[in-house]
Residue, then its C-alpha position, 0 to 999 in steps of 0.5 A: m907494687g909500692v912507691i917510697g918517696c912521692g916527690k916531684k919526679a915520682c908524681s910526674a913520672h913513676i906513679p903515672a907510669l905504674v898505673k898504666l902497666e897492665n901487670v902492676d897493681l899499685r897498692y902502696l905509697s909512702d912519703i914523709n909529707e902528710e899533705r902530699l899523701r892526702e892529695l895522692k890518696e884522693k887521686y889514687p884511692q886504691c892505694e894505702t898510704f904510709t908516712d913511715y916507709r918501714d910500715l911497707l915491710s909488713c905488707g904481705e902482698l908487696d912484691g916490689v918497691v920503687i924508691c924515689t927518695h934522696t940519694n943518701l936513702h936509696c941503698k939504706i932503704a933498698k937493703e931493708f927490702l932486699l933482706k926482707g925478700i922484696d924486689v927493688f927499683t931505685e931511681k938514679p943515682v942508685a947510690m952515693n958512691y960505687t962501693e955502696a952500689f956494689e955492696t947493695a947489688e951483692i945483697a940482692r945477688e945473695k938473696g936472689r932478688v931483683f935490683d933494678a936502676g932508674v937509668c931511663l935513657r936506656f929505655a928512650s927509643s931515640l937512644e936505642k936507634v943510636r945504639n943500633i948504629i954503633q953496634w951494627g958497625e955503621i960508624g966503625n970502631v969508636y975511638h972517642v966520645s964527647c958529651c955535654f950536659r950544660f944547662s942554665k937553670s937546672i939547680p934542683g932547689a938551691g940550698s935544699d938536700y939536692t945541693k948538700k953532698s951528705k944527702s945527694g952525693g954531689g952536684v951536676l956530675i952525679d945528677l946529670g952526668v950519670h945519665n950521660f955516662d950510663a948512655i955511653d956505657y949502654c951504646l958501647g955495650g959496656v965500658n971498663w974505665k981505667s982512669a979519669s981526671g976532672k974538676c968540679i966547681s961550685s960557682p957564685l951562681m950556686a950561692s945566689g940560687e938564681n938559677s934553680k930549676a922551675g918547680y923546685v923549692m929554693e931554701s931561704e938560707i942557701k948553703s951548698d957544698v956540691e958542684d954546679y960545673a964539671f969537666g974532665t976526661a977519661q980512658s977505658e981499658s980498651g983505649i976509648t977516650l972520653s971528654f965531658e962538660g956539665a953545668w947546672a947553672q951556666n949564664i948561657g941561655e941555651e941548653e947544650k945536651y948531646i953525646d958524640f960518638l966518633g968512629d973511624k968510619g963515621a960519627v953519630r950525635f945523640n941529641y939527649y932523648r930527642g933524636y940523632t944525626f949520623w955522618g959517614k966518612g968525610g962528614e957526609k950526613l947519612g941520616e937524621c931524626e929530629n925527634c925519635y923519642d916516643g915519650k915512654m922511657y919511664e913507662n918502659e923502664l918500670r915495665s921492665f922492672a915488673d917483667d923482671i919480678l914476674k919472670r925472675r930476670f936478673e940480667s935485664r937492661n936496667a939491672v944495677k950491675n949495668v950501672l956500676s961502670s958509671a958509678k965507678l967513673i963518677d967516683m974517679i972524677y970526684a977523687s981527681s977533683d979533690d986532689k987538685 
């Protein structure tokens, strides 16, 4: 296996997870930052390092790559490796938009290659419990879902490529909303969204850069054209409605992260990856788990990718075809916002 793009998330989550897997030999690392590669080489001496990811295309023993670059490079790099016959795992968001994701998924299908997506909440033990409550009919028929992903200091480097639409595809909606929308899709067993309306706003907080996420570099000259706040509604083909609100940089010091599934027999709230609360008719609390998360979602999603390669599975939990629904929804919301 090889990793392309060895930034903060790859170093804190993906690389350590790959090293733990008994059926994976992490052999190659690629990043444009030479100093970072030198540090990684000291930590993982078994790995060959490359500043140009294309050098990996000629590595004869390479079976799969994990792509952790900026969003604008995800599908570009994925296509090169898929066409070469190498299986691909791409961090979220998989693509800049639905069309790009679909086209790359089609290449993978035509070439008979595995193409998986880094939608890690699908592998959170806490979300699995919520999905079971819903799928087992314990809250009846779901008629509405409400999700909130509001943070106070979560801009991933104001002025950096994360806050430039040409590099990232968007702001808080595509960065954090994608997790929520995909979790909803997974819990409901797949959703076909037919309409959406929303508004994306770049507040003065984006220009100040004061609310950047800890550990991310803030550029001295801040220029941003993405949103740090978004809200809206959507409706599925089956009649389920959705309302959402997200913020990278609100001036409220408490994070608000949850997904509420409202059913005709009860309701369940997913408290992001930590746990859940489950109610019956009349609001009677039937169950609660404050922390059902085992801390292994990155390890689990990459284990699934390795198993997909070895077993030639193309319909697994993190197959890219499963994230096309959320990609389409995000496109509809952005289009609606641009029209207003």
